[in-house]
C-alpha positions as CSV (number, residue, x, y, z in Angstrom):
1,M,131.1,333.4,53.1
2,I,134.5,335.0,52.2
3,F,134.8,332.7,49.2
4,Q,131.4,333.7,48.2
5,R,131.8,337.3,48.8
6,L,135.5,337.4,46.5
7,S,134.5,335.0,44.1
8,G,132.4,337.6,41.3
9,R,135.2,340.2,42.1
10,A,137.7,341.7,44.4
11,L,136.5,343.4,47.6
12,G,137.5,345.6,50.1
13,F,138.0,345.4,53.6
14,G,134.6,347.5,54.5
15,E,132.4,346.3,51.9
16,L,133.8,343.0,52.8
17,R,132.3,343.3,56.4
18,R,129.1,344.5,55.4
19,S,128.3,342.1,53.5
20,M,129.3,339.5,56.0
21,Q,126.8,340.4,59.3
22,G,127.6,339.4,62.6
23,V,131.1,339.3,61.3
24,T,133.4,341.0,64.2
25,A,136.4,343.7,61.7
26,K,139.1,341.1,64.8
27,V,137.4,338.4,63.2
28,L,138.0,338.6,59.9
29,R,140.5,340.2,59.5
30,Q,142.4,336.8,61.2
31,Q,140.6,335.2,58.5
32,L,141.5,336.7,56.0
33,R,145.6,337.2,57.4
34,Q,145.1,333.2,57.8
35,L,143.4,332.7,53.5
36,E,146.4,334.9,52.7
37,S,149.3,333.0,54.5
38,G,147.5,329.8,52.6
39,G,147.7,331.5,49.7
40,L,144.7,331.7,48.6
41,V,143.3,335.4,49.1
42,E,146.4,338.7,48.2
43,R,145.9,342.0,49.2
44,R,146.7,345.0,47.0
45,G,146.5,348.1,47.5
46,P,149.6,350.6,49.2
47,P,151.3,349.3,52.4
48,K,150.5,353.1,54.0
49,L,147.2,352.5,56.0
50,G,143.9,354.3,55.5
51,L,144.7,354.2,51.9
52,R,142.3,351.3,50.1
53,V,143.2,347.7,49.6
54,L,141.3,344.9,48.1
55,Y,141.1,341.4,48.9
56,Q,141.1,339.4,46.1
57,L,140.9,335.1,45.7
58,T,144.3,334.6,43.6
59,P,144.3,331.6,41.3
60,H,145.2,328.8,43.7
61,G,142.2,329.9,45.8
62,R,139.9,330.1,42.5
63,T,141.0,325.8,42.4
64,L,138.7,325.9,45.0
65,D,135.3,327.6,43.1
66,P,134.8,323.8,41.9
67,V,134.6,322.4,45.7
68,F,132.2,325.4,47.0
69,E,130.2,324.7,44.2
70,S,129.6,321.1,44.8
71,L,129.2,322.3,48.9
72,W,126.4,324.4,47.8
73,A,124.3,322.0,45.6
74,W,124.5,319.3,48.2
75,G,123.2,321.8,50.4
76,V,120.0,323.3,48.6
77,A,119.6,319.4,47.8
78,H,119.9,318.5,51.8
79,L,117.9,321.7,52.5
80,S,114.9,320.3,49.8
81,L,115.1,317.0,51.5
82,L,114.9,318.8,55.3
83,E,111.8,320.9,54.3
84,A,109.9,317.6,52.8
85,E,110.6,315.5,56.0
86,Q,109.2,318.5,57.5
87,R,106.2,318.6,56.2
88,N,105.7,315.2,56.4
89,R,106.1,315.0,60.0
90,K,102.7,318.4,60.3
91,N,100.7,315.8,58.1
92,P,101.3,312.8,58.8
93,G,99.1,311.7,56.5
94,S,99.4,313.8,53.6
């Protein structure tokens, strides 16, 4: 989810959190730190607390774009298959 949100532009922590319903600030902070330590996300902005910090994908993080696009396409295709199977179960003779 973080990659999807950051693929278009850099976002602040609050913007990211609001766009990811159900994700706590603690979990989001932990995930961003892990992605940062892996060189996939970078934190830009002043080091002082309370000032606006932006998160963005690094060039290395962007190399994952084709992977996520493939996963998205796979999910869409399989969702269609699951929906068709459910329709067939509800209407077996159709």
